GULUM-436862 format. One line per 3 residues: number of its first residue (from 1); for each residue y, x, z negated of N, C-alpha, C, CB. Coordinates in nm, 4 decimals. Glycine has a CB too. Example, Ala and Ser with C-alpha at 12.3 -4.5 7.8 and 13.67 -1.06 7.14 Angstrom:
! residues 2
1> -0.5690:1.3190:-0.7800:-0.4500:1.2300:-0.7800:-0.3300:1.3200:-0.7800:-0.4473:1.1308:-0.9046 ~ -0.2250:1.2850:-0.7080:-0.1060:1.3670:-0.7140:0.0030:1.2900:-0.7870:-0.0598:1.4084:-0.5725
This chain:
! residues 178
1> -0.1419:0.0742:-0.0042:-0.0056:0.0207:0.0141:0.1179:0.0694:0.0051:0.0074:-0.0564:-0.0477 ~ 0.1669:0.2316:-0.1424:0.2304:0.2807:-0.0769:0.2093:0.3808:0.0479:0.2804:0.3088:-0.1503 ~ 0.2404:0.4288:0.0670:0.1631:0.4883:0.2377:0.2070:0.3933:0.2959:-0.0192:0.5036:0.2757
4> 0.1644:0.2385:0.3055:0.2279:0.1900:0.4475:0.3556:0.1488:0.3489:0.1330:0.0427:0.5606 ~ 0.3595:0.1334:0.2929:0.5689:0.1239:0.2815:0.5966:0.2778:0.3883:0.6686:0.1674:0.0281 ~ 0.6046:0.3640:0.3035:0.6451:0.4931:0.3033:0.6933:0.4736:0.5014:0.4931:0.6239:0.2368
7> 0.5709:0.4405:0.5932:0.5051:0.4542:0.6922:0.6584:0.3576:0.7510:0.3244:0.4032:0.6917 ~ 0.6249:0.2304:0.6683:0.7122:0.1231:0.7776:0.8862:0.1764:0.7704:0.6971:-0.0812:0.7077 ~ 0.9085:0.2406:0.5969:1.0334:0.2538:0.5977:1.0664:0.3473:0.7685:1.0739:0.3350:0.4403
10> 1.0239:0.4849:0.6804:1.0254:0.5100:0.8087:1.0535:0.4961:0.9556:0.9790:0.5122:0.8065 ~ 0.9667:0.4224:0.9748:0.9660:0.3622:1.1285:1.0809:0.2588:1.1632:0.8230:0.2810:1.1562 ~ 1.1392:0.2125:1.0516:1.2798:0.1486:1.1121:1.3333:0.2074:1.0586:1.3316:0.0178:1.1074
13> 1.3581:0.2896:1.0501:1.5007:0.4381:0.9912:1.5152:0.4796:1.1165:1.4512:0.6090:0.8679 ~ 1.3729:0.5598:1.1362:1.3938:0.5754:1.3616:1.3931:0.4947:1.4226:1.2945:0.6361:1.4665 ~ 1.4635:0.4346:1.3308:1.4624:0.2702:1.5170:1.6388:0.3269:1.5275:1.4380:-0.0454:1.4484
16> 1.7300:0.3617:1.4246:1.8354:0.3682:1.4048:1.9043:0.4977:1.5292:1.8383:0.3864:1.2494 ~ 1.9628:0.4792:1.5465:1.9943:0.5325:1.6944:2.1780:0.5885:1.6905:1.9624:0.3734:1.8271 ~ 2.2786:0.6685:1.6561:2.3761:0.6744:1.6034:2.4211:0.8009:1.7656:2.3627:0.7154:1.4154
19> 2.5223:0.6969:1.8366:2.5842:0.8596:1.9567:2.4795:0.9737:1.9728:2.7405:0.9694:1.8757 ~ 2.2985:0.8498:2.0844:2.2652:0.9869:2.1177:2.1529:1.0939:1.9893:2.4305:1.0537:2.1370 ~ 2.1851:1.0296:1.8697:2.1435:1.1054:1.7466:1.9944:0.9778:1.6841:2.3196:1.1257:1.6137
22> 1.9061:1.0550:1.6652:1.8539:0.9188:1.5615:1.8525:0.9610:1.4324:1.6972:0.8569:1.5864 ~ 1.8559:0.8691:1.3623:1.8188:0.8709:1.1873:1.7015:0.9121:1.1887:1.8192:0.7296:1.0947 ~ 1.7061:1.0874:1.1055:1.6063:1.0906:1.0774:1.6236:1.1995:0.8892:1.5258:1.1458:1.2268
25> 1.7228:1.2549:0.9334:1.7898:1.2542:0.7533:1.9146:1.1978:0.7424:1.8195:1.4111:0.6785 ~ 1.9829:1.2111:0.6321:2.1149:1.1627:0.5695:2.2049:1.2210:0.6265:2.1361:1.1805:0.4329 ~ 2.2003:1.3944:0.6795:2.3256:1.4756:0.7094:2.2963:1.5190:0.8348:2.3610:1.5948:0.6130
28> 2.1671:1.4036:0.9252:2.1830:1.4712:1.0420:2.2849:1.3915:1.1916:2.0237:1.4972:1.0749 ~ 2.2985:1.2615:1.1014:2.4303:1.1410:1.1483:2.5198:1.1587:1.1480:2.4615:1.0381:1.0986 ~ 2.5888:1.2259:1.0521:2.7583:1.2366:1.0274:2.7711:1.1653:0.9132:2.8650:1.1703:1.1463
31> 2.8681:1.1596:0.8142:2.9485:1.1615:0.6771:2.9544:0.9656:0.7237:3.1470:1.2951:0.6659 ~ 3.0040:0.9741:0.7730:3.1099:0.8304:0.8709:2.9869:0.7577:0.8843:3.2063:0.8664:1.0670 ~ 2.9258:0.7540:0.9960:2.7583:0.7203:0.9986:2.7035:0.6885:0.9408:2.6809:0.7756:1.0110
34> 2.6789:0.8002:0.8152:2.5715:0.7723:0.7297:2.6392:0.7052:0.6034:2.4867:0.9055:0.6965 ~ 2.7681:0.6841:0.6203:2.8007:0.5676:0.4829:2.8059:0.4970:0.5588:2.9245:0.5582:0.3737 ~ 2.8088:0.4114:0.7026:2.7812:0.2856:0.7657:2.6608:0.1904:0.6735:2.7280:0.3247:0.9242
37> 2.5539:0.3361:0.7477:2.4039:0.2879:0.7786:2.4334:0.2529:0.6067:2.2482:0.4243:0.8502 ~ 2.3805:0.3190:0.5201:2.4102:0.3023:0.3825:2.4320:0.1452:0.3627:2.5393:0.3918:0.3400 ~ 2.6157:0.1820:0.3923:2.6266:-0.0327:0.3739:2.5435:-0.0991:0.4242:2.7479:-0.1244:0.4446
40> 2.5351:-0.0856:0.5203:2.4219:-0.1293:0.5984:2.3730:-0.1729:0.5091:2.3414:-0.0494:0.6748 ~ 2.2407:-0.0892:0.5286:2.0797:-0.1180:0.3666:2.1485:-0.1865:0.2888:2.0026:0.0404:0.2408 ~ 2.2487:-0.1258:0.1504:2.3277:-0.1694:0.0358:2.3089:-0.3794:0.0945:2.5379:-0.0661:0.0405
43> 2.4364:-0.4064:0.1536:2.5065:-0.4994:0.1296:2.4625:-0.6515:0.2398:2.6511:-0.4313:0.1422 ~ 2.3675:-0.5366:0.3641:2.2558:-0.6466:0.4523:2.1424:-0.7311:0.4173:2.1878:-0.5823:0.5389 ~ 2.0842:-0.5541:0.4361:1.9057:-0.5357:0.3782:1.9343:-0.5989:0.2864:1.8200:-0.3860:0.3322
46> 2.0210:-0.5048:0.1059:1.9727:-0.5896:-0.0266:1.9181:-0.5175:-0.1355:1.8655:-0.6882:0.0042 ~ 1.9352:-0.3774:-0.0582:1.8368:-0.2603:-0.1662:1.8989:-0.1413:-0.1323:1.6493:-0.2385:-0.1353 ~ 1.9006:-0.0847:-0.1960:1.8648:0.0575:-0.2580:1.7580:0.2260:-0.2224:1.8119:0.0011:-0.3658
49> 1.8394:0.2498:-0.0989:1.6840:0.2919:-0.0301:1.6274:0.4400:-0.1196:1.7077:0.3394:0.1775 ~ 1.8004:0.4926:-0.1788:1.7953:0.5793:-0.2143:1.6627:0.6395:-0.3098:1.8998:0.5714:-0.2481 ~ 1.6993:0.5170:-0.3927:1.5392:0.5212:-0.5076:1.4496:0.5670:-0.5215:1.4663:0.4518:-0.5250
52> 1.3874:0.5495:-0.3384:1.2887:0.5351:-0.2589:1.2275:0.6597:-0.1903:1.3293:0.4486:-0.1741 ~ 1.3391:0.7107:-0.1516:1.3443:0.8500:-0.0474:1.3803:0.9449:-0.0943:1.4236:0.8546:0.0636 ~ 1.3847:0.9894:-0.2104:1.4218:1.0429:-0.3028:1.3199:1.1200:-0.4046:1.4881:0.9547:-0.3487
55> 1.2243:1.0172:-0.3642:1.0624:0.9982:-0.4624:1.0121:1.2027:-0.4530:0.8818:0.8392:-0.3249 ~ 0.9196:1.2621:-0.4958:0.8472:1.3103:-0.4102:0.7252:1.2342:-0.3444:0.8156:1.4120:-0.4636 ~ 0.6307:1.1054:-0.3239:0.5279:1.0701:-0.2861:0.6097:1.0433:-0.0825:0.4612:0.9247:-0.4075
58> 0.7613:1.0373:-0.1318:0.7603:0.9625:-0.0299:0.8062:1.1161:0.0442:0.8584:0.8092:-0.0312 ~ 0.8930:1.1822:0.0616:0.8755:1.3753:0.1163:0.8010:1.3806:0.1502:0.8695:1.5025:0.0457 ~ 0.6466:1.3608:0.0711:0.4757:1.4469:0.0934:0.4899:1.3778:0.2403:0.2883:1.3851:-0.0350
61> 0.4431:1.2114:0.2463:0.3823:1.1164:0.3122:0.4854:1.1891:0.4522:0.3974:0.9339:0.2426 ~ 0.6737:1.1494:0.4998:0.7623:1.1981:0.6018:0.6913:1.3814:0.6026:0.9599:1.1693:0.5445 ~ 0.6054:1.4491:0.5747:0.6021:1.5263:0.5916:0.5031:1.5845:0.6395:0.6379:1.5475:0.5318
64> 0.4071:1.5066:0.6453:0.2936:1.4281:0.7200:0.3115:1.2973:0.8403:0.2178:1.3669:0.6027 ~ 0.3600:1.2681:0.8722:0.3155:1.1807:0.9850:0.3380:1.2358:1.1473:0.3968:1.0444:0.9642 ~ 0.3596:1.2928:1.1496:0.4220:1.3453:1.3096:0.2818:1.3781:1.3321:0.5569:1.4963:1.3336
67> 0.1914:1.4734:1.2329:0.0696:1.5325:1.2393:-0.0015:1.3957:1.2624:0.0258:1.6263:1.1089 ~ -0.0213:1.3776:1.1322:-0.1029:1.2562:1.1416:-0.0908:1.1053:1.2219:-0.1071:1.2299:1.0232 ~ 0.0062:1.1150:1.2865:0.0400:1.0394:1.4215:0.1423:1.1041:1.5000:0.0893:0.8963:1.3979
70> 0.1214:1.1518:1.5967:0.1310:1.2112:1.6850:0.2014:1.0665:1.8040:-0.0173:1.2935:1.7034 ~ 0.1889:0.9546:1.7857:0.2948:0.8846:1.8471:0.3272:0.8069:1.7651:0.2762:0.8246:1.9610 ~ 0.4340:0.8449:1.6824:0.4881:0.7341:1.5682:0.5210:0.6341:1.6324:0.6090:0.7675:1.4790
73> 0.6214:0.6835:1.6603:0.7719:0.6095:1.7457:0.7188:0.4790:1.8863:0.8817:0.7877:1.8555 ~ 0.5804:0.4994:1.8974:0.5153:0.4804:1.9895:0.4229:0.3473:1.9517:0.4526:0.6055:2.0221 ~ 0.3583:0.3711:1.8255:0.3243:0.2000:1.7387:0.4337:0.1382:1.6308:0.1695:0.2129:1.6264
76> 0.3746:0.0161:1.6654:0.5318:-0.0314:1.5686:0.4380:-0.0673:1.4114:0.6485:-0.2360:1.6575 ~ 0.4346:-0.0318:1.3176:0.3465:-0.0598:1.2672:0.3507:-0.1730:1.1591:0.3099:0.0422:1.2383 ~ 0.4205:-0.3051:1.1998:0.4720:-0.4371:1.1742:0.3884:-0.5014:1.2207:0.5917:-0.4757:1.2181
79> 0.3327:-0.4700:1.4062:0.2768:-0.5594:1.4787:0.1370:-0.5025:1.5014:0.3565:-0.5894:1.5991 ~ 0.1328:-0.3621:1.4565:-0.0303:-0.2557:1.5039:-0.0507:-0.1856:1.3325:0.0137:-0.0647:1.6776 ~ -0.0424:-0.2762:1.2552:-0.0897:-0.1759:1.1393:-0.2084:-0.0962:1.0994:-0.0828:-0.2313:1.0475
82> -0.2441:-0.1585:1.1987:-0.4271:-0.0654:1.2081:-0.4405:0.0954:1.2178:-0.5202:-0.1092:1.3724 ~ -0.3004:0.0833:1.3269:-0.2661:0.2700:1.3660:-0.2233:0.2856:1.3427:-0.2409:0.3532:1.4443 ~ -0.1902:0.2497:1.1739:-0.1569:0.3102:1.0964:-0.2177:0.3633:0.9371:-0.0729:0.2575:1.1067
85> -0.3321:0.3392:0.9822:-0.5186:0.3625:0.8380:-0.4223:0.4731:0.7737:-0.7609:0.4667:0.9241 ~ -0.4522:0.4805:0.6748:-0.4755:0.6294:0.5446:-0.5186:0.7012:0.5367:-0.5131:0.6434:0.4471 ~ -0.5291:0.8412:0.7166:-0.6040:0.8746:0.7068:-0.7679:0.9364:0.6717:-0.5546:0.8661:0.7153
88> -0.8015:0.9472:0.5358:-0.8623:0.9597:0.3920:-0.9267:0.8867:0.3592:-0.7986:0.9640:0.2976 ~ -1.0125:0.8890:0.3031:-1.1073:0.8079:0.2229:-1.1435:0.8680:0.1384:-1.2096:0.7592:0.2734 ~ -1.0960:0.9463:0.0629:-1.1512:1.0116:-0.0835:-1.0501:1.1444:-0.1676:-1.3185:1.0902:-0.0398
91> -0.9591:1.1306:-0.0622:-0.7922:1.1661:-0.1601:-0.7217:1.1388:-0.1711:-0.7177:1.2306:-0.1686 ~ -0.6213:1.1848:-0.2631:-0.5127:1.1172:-0.2441:-0.3655:1.1914:-0.1563:-0.4877:1.0780:-0.3859 ~ -0.2649:1.1219:-0.2339:-0.1336:1.1845:-0.2266:-0.0938:1.3230:-0.3051:-0.0459:1.0834:-0.2715
94> -0.1632:1.3478:-0.3928:-0.1116:1.4333:-0.4957:-0.2335:1.5221:-0.4556:-0.0896:1.3728:-0.6634 ~ -0.2906:1.5092:-0.3540:-0.4172:1.5890:-0.2446:-0.2727:1.7154:-0.1164:-0.5464:1.3793:-0.0913 ~ -0.1910:1.5537:-0.0670:-0.1425:1.6277:-0.0046:-0.0040:1.6681:-0.0358:-0.1617:1.5887:0.0960
97> 0.0078:1.6383:-0.1723:0.1633:1.7051:-0.3142:0.1085:1.8053:-0.2235:0.1631:1.7258:-0.5560 ~ -0.0219:1.8620:-0.2778:-0.0109:2.0420:-0.3078:0.0178:2.0824:-0.2353:-0.1033:2.1319:-0.3364 ~ -0.0167:2.0797:-0.0809:-0.0198:2.1594:0.0230:0.0851:2.0833:0.1153:-0.1672:2.1806:0.0795
100> 0.1950:2.0671:0.0731:0.2822:1.9994:0.1836:0.3573:2.1257:0.2227:0.3878:1.8641:0.1314 ~ 0.3584:2.2415:0.1996:0.4642:2.2659:0.2024:0.3634:2.4033:0.2916:0.5683:2.2622:0.0567 ~ 0.2300:2.4395:0.2585:0.1803:2.5224:0.4451:0.1842:2.4228:0.5279:0.0017:2.5952:0.4794
103> 0.2152:2.5394:0.6403:0.2388:2.4187:0.7974:0.1206:2.4080:0.8710:0.3582:2.4743:0.9315 ~ 0.0696:2.5446:0.8380:-0.0235:2.5569:1.0039:-0.1833:2.4907:0.9350:-0.0490:2.7916:1.0881 ~ -0.2289:2.5057:0.8909:-0.3466:2.4539:0.8058:-0.3466:2.3878:0.6728:-0.4208:2.5515:0.7839
106> -0.2488:2.3097:0.6870:-0.2892:2.1796:0.6001:-0.3103:2.0837:0.6119:-0.2433:2.1440:0.5378 ~ -0.3318:1.9626:0.7590:-0.4069:1.8931:0.7888:-0.6075:1.8969:0.7639:-0.3505:1.8973:0.9023 ~ -0.5915:2.0224:0.8075:-0.7242:2.1334:0.8177:-0.8486:2.0740:0.6554:-0.6310:2.3614:0.7849
109> -0.6692:2.1331:0.6050:-0.8141:2.2028:0.5251:-0.7933:2.0393:0.3747:-0.7704:2.4675:0.4315 ~ -0.6458:1.9191:0.4300:-0.7452:1.8375:0.3428:-0.8210:1.7582:0.4616:-0.6640:1.7266:0.2191 ~ -0.8603:1.7856:0.5253:-0.9607:1.7427:0.6621:-1.1190:1.7792:0.5285:-0.9364:1.9029:0.8729
112> -1.1338:1.8643:0.5526:-1.2277:1.9914:0.4806:-1.2720:1.9191:0.3241:-1.1109:2.1699:0.4520 ~ -1.1070:1.8620:0.2427:-1.1774:1.7929:0.1169:-1.2051:1.7001:0.0785:-1.1499:1.7992:0.0394 ~ -1.1114:1.5784:0.1851:-1.1304:1.4837:0.2228:-1.2928:1.4631:0.2451:-1.0457:1.4741:0.3195
115> -1.3761:1.5189:0.3630:-1.4756:1.5508:0.3614:-1.5813:1.5473:0.2368:-1.4517:1.6422:0.4062 ~ -1.5960:1.7205:0.1124:-1.6377:1.7224:0.0363:-1.5942:1.6085:-0.0794:-1.6332:1.8325:0.0284 ~ -1.5184:1.4977:-0.0663:-1.4630:1.4691:-0.1502:-1.4675:1.5304:-0.3244:-1.4880:1.3613:-0.1228
118> -1.3347:1.5630:-0.2965:-1.2572:1.7101:-0.3687:-1.1908:1.6153:-0.5049:-1.0923:1.8114:-0.2364 ~ -1.2492:1.6289:-0.6507:-1.1487:1.5755:-0.7349:-1.0123:1.6716:-0.6664:-1.1913:1.6002:-0.9185 ~ -0.8543:1.6135:-0.7605:-0.7879:1.6892:-0.7738:-0.7866:1.8241:-0.7961:-0.7514:1.6507:-0.8208
121> -0.8204:1.8853:-0.9321:-0.8986:1.9747:-1.0056:-0.9507:2.0607:-0.8573:-1.0289:1.8892:-1.1155 ~ -1.0892:1.9856:-0.8346:-1.0910:2.0836:-0.7726:-1.0716:2.1446:-0.5856:-1.1873:2.0972:-0.8268 ~ -0.9854:2.0346:-0.5648:-0.9278:2.1084:-0.4342:-0.7669:2.2096:-0.5329:-0.8626:1.9402:-0.2715
124> -0.7731:2.1942:-0.6205:-0.6108:2.3013:-0.6439:-0.7317:2.3901:-0.6649:-0.4522:2.2776:-0.8052 ~ -0.8371:2.4228:-0.6893:-0.8904:2.5751:-0.7795:-0.9386:2.6307:-0.6146:-1.0700:2.5549:-0.9454 ~ -1.0303:2.5109:-0.4722:-1.0208:2.5913:-0.4011:-0.8964:2.6553:-0.3176:-1.0952:2.5556:-0.3511
127> -0.7510:2.5657:-0.3291:-0.6758:2.5609:-0.2293:-0.6673:2.7183:-0.3078:-0.5483:2.4338:-0.1994 ~ -0.5959:2.7795:-0.3863:-0.5510:2.8374:-0.4573:-0.6115:2.9915:-0.4552:-0.5572:2.7626:-0.5596 ~ -0.8270:2.9243:-0.4429:-0.8493:3.0784:-0.4352:-0.7668:3.0811:-0.2969:-1.0306:3.1429:-0.4312
130> -0.8397:3.0015:-0.0936:-0.7869:2.9917:-0.0579:-0.6762:3.0966:-0.0298:-0.7934:2.9150:-0.0914 ~ -0.6088:3.0694:-0.0716:-0.4404:3.1259:-0.0284:-0.4790:3.2325:-0.0617:-0.2861:3.0775:-0.1032 ~ -0.5445:3.2755:-0.1639:-0.5690:3.4535:-0.2899:-0.6539:3.5331:-0.1670:-0.7230:3.4317:-0.5047
133> -0.7389:3.4832:-0.1201:-0.8310:3.5263:-0.0112:-0.7598:3.5779:0.0851:-0.9133:3.4260:0.0442 ~ -0.6400:3.4810:0.1646:-0.6498:3.4117:0.3668:-0.4929:3.5326:0.2461:-0.6465:3.1292:0.4904 ~ -0.3734:3.5434:0.1985:-0.3089:3.6791:0.2213:-0.3507:3.8325:0.1474:-0.1708:3.6511:0.1834
136> -0.5061:3.7979:0.0919:-0.5334:3.9535:0.0986:-0.6235:3.9877:0.2306:-0.6187:4.0059:-0.0452 ~ -0.6041:3.8415:0.3015:-0.7082:3.9063:0.4458:-0.5822:3.9456:0.5109:-0.8271:3.7764:0.5641 ~ -0.4955:3.9116:0.5348:-0.3207:3.9897:0.6456:-0.2275:4.0293:0.5965:-0.2239:3.9024:0.7372
139> -0.2905:4.0849:0.3898:-0.2105:4.2092:0.3534:-0.0829:4.1848:0.3977:-0.2609:4.3407:0.4124 ~ 0.0135:4.0621:0.3347:0.0981:4.0139:0.2867:0.0693:3.9007:0.2243:0.1757:4.0089:0.3571 ~ 0.2144:3.8217:0.0841:0.2211:3.7392:0.0207:0.2591:3.5411:0.1089:0.3200:3.8168:-0.0736
142> 0.1348:3.5207:0.1591:0.2924:3.4387:0.2324:0.2023:3.3137:0.2067:0.3650:3.4747:0.4458 ~ 0.1164:3.2854:0.1412:0.1691:3.1723:0.0633:0.1511:3.2384:-0.0578:0.0991:3.0271:0.0761 ~ 0.2259:3.1468:-0.1624:0.2410:3.1702:-0.3032:0.2595:3.0590:-0.3676:0.3396:3.2532:-0.3361
145> 0.2049:2.9831:-0.5526:0.1861:2.9029:-0.5980:0.2983:2.9116:-0.6500:0.0881:2.8880:-0.6471 ~ 0.3499:2.7821:-0.6704:0.5039:2.7401:-0.7373:0.4612:2.5850:-0.7832:0.6638:2.7422:-0.6009 ~ 0.5245:2.6228:-0.8737:0.6028:2.5844:-1.0076:0.6626:2.4356:-1.0425:0.7232:2.6738:-1.0104
148> 0.7505:2.5087:-0.8911:0.8967:2.3957:-0.9144:0.8559:2.3444:-0.8347:1.0612:2.4217:-0.9001 ~ 0.9888:2.2344:-0.8335:1.0186:2.0951:-0.7757:1.1513:2.0182:-0.8054:0.9139:2.0077:-0.8212 ~ 1.2270:1.9876:-0.7371:1.3898:1.9189:-0.8162:1.3602:1.8277:-0.8455:1.5287:1.8877:-0.7468
151> 1.2242:1.7671:-0.8432:1.1778:1.5874:-0.8629:1.1193:1.5356:-1.0013:1.0441:1.5441:-0.7521 ~ 1.0007:1.7197:-0.9527:0.8747:1.6845:-1.1263:0.9035:1.8200:-1.1768:0.6401:1.6573:-1.1041 ~ 0.9257:1.8923:-1.2672:0.9477:1.9866:-1.3019:0.8088:2.0484:-1.3034:1.0236:1.9785:-1.4050
154> 0.6788:1.9683:-1.3716:0.5964:2.0165:-1.3266:0.4978:2.0493:-1.2499:0.5900:2.0150:-1.3545 ~ 0.5304:1.9637:-1.1477:0.4835:1.9646:-0.9782:0.3765:2.0954:-0.9702:0.6439:1.9978:-0.8511 ~ 0.3269:2.1356:-0.8810:0.3063:2.3160:-0.8323:0.2664:2.2353:-0.7030:0.1574:2.4578:-0.9261
157> 0.2888:2.3314:-0.5865:0.2363:2.3626:-0.5085:0.2320:2.4373:-0.4568:0.2333:2.3260:-0.4701 ~ 0.1544:2.4617:-0.3061:0.1519:2.6150:-0.2166:0.2935:2.6245:-0.1666:0.0342:2.6224:-0.0662 ~ 0.3266:2.7466:-0.1400:0.4744:2.7245:-0.0619:0.4272:2.7991:0.0895:0.6372:2.8236:-0.1574
160> 0.4939:2.8385:0.1903:0.4493:2.9461:0.3390:0.6056:2.9616:0.3057:0.3738:2.8722:0.5435 ~ 0.5797:3.1286:0.2837:0.6956:3.1740:0.2524:0.7229:3.2692:0.4195:0.6851:3.2663:0.0872 ~ 0.6921:3.1728:0.5106:0.7056:3.2164:0.6591:0.8460:3.0562:0.7235:0.4824:3.2114:0.7570
163> 0.7664:2.9272:0.6093:0.8506:2.8122:0.7094:0.9172:2.7552:0.4905:0.6825:2.6313:0.8681 ~ 1.0170:2.8431:0.5276:1.0763:2.7662:0.3678:1.2280:2.7027:0.3803:1.0927:2.9023:0.2243 ~ 1.2314:2.6340:0.4710:1.3767:2.5975:0.5056:1.3507:2.5197:0.5406:1.4650:2.6536:0.5779
166> 1.5190:2.4187:0.4745:1.5024:2.2382:0.5007:1.4777:2.2250:0.6205:1.6303:2.1349:0.4754 ~ 1.5569:2.2949:0.6817:1.6245:2.2349:0.8206:1.4578:2.2517:0.9237:1.8027:2.3674:0.8956 ~ 1.3448:2.3407:0.8539:1.2589:2.3421:0.9916:1.1321:2.2668:0.9653:1.2184:2.4986:1.0453
169> 1.1679:2.2376:0.8081:1.0583:2.1740:0.7607:1.1183:1.9993:0.8103:1.0301:2.2172:0.5732 ~ 1.2123:1.9587:0.7804:1.3101:1.8237:0.8729:1.2489:1.8577:1.0530:1.5589:1.8643:0.8568 ~ 1.2542:2.0019:1.1301:1.2157:1.8707:1.2915:1.0316:1.8700:1.2779:1.2823:1.9727:1.5311
172> 1.0034:1.9468:1.1554:0.9057:1.8877:1.1758:0.8581:1.7675:1.2045:0.8716:1.9085:1.1199 ~ 0.9344:1.7084:1.1536:0.9156:1.5315:1.1147:0.9577:1.4632:1.2332:1.0197:1.4644:0.9775 ~ 1.0228:1.4683:1.3373:1.0959:1.3748:1.4251:1.2246:1.4733:1.4950:1.1563:1.2323:1.3250
175> 1.1792:1.4709:1.6354:1.2799:1.4833:1.6405:1.4172:1.3713:1.7067:1.2547:1.5858:1.6832 ~ 1.5352:1.4635:1.6803:1.6575:1.3956:1.6597:1.7407:1.3306:1.7658:1.7317:1.4777:1.6039 ~ 1.7381:1.4267:1.8804:1.7791:1.3550:2.0290:1.6506:1.2534:2.0299:1.7844:1.4807:2.1908
178> 1.7526:1.1381:2.1265:1.6967:1.0863:2.1495:1.5694:1.0808:2.3261:1.7862:1.0195:2.1037
């Protein structure tokens, strides 16, 4: 249910195009247009989306959308809900959050964990061992365990030192130009 709500919100937000730029995050469309968008959501729709979009689970799912659903904007989640089913049977969004900064192999790692029906504890143990072995193999500390996050102080995740830039992460989600 939460996953479906996030998918629907992201799809709706990405239907908004201002001056040829798709609304993918608040910084993309400019202050004036973002103010107008915020006013529309609060006054016309009757909701304040910020409480929803600032939560860690929202950001996690948003970063995976393009990888899990390559034709995301071509399918309407309101009329084609079957296209957007949660892709894992045995793992949760918490599993996704632990590896969401690993860009190269994170979906493959999640699929393997899903096939093995790993608990969250087993999964984190397995991933930490994996990244230490991987770092040893390549001779650098590409992946590191991080215990800091803005929204949840105790949240742990694996960070990729090759891609540690918010703008690069945002570009992985959607193309901005229409």
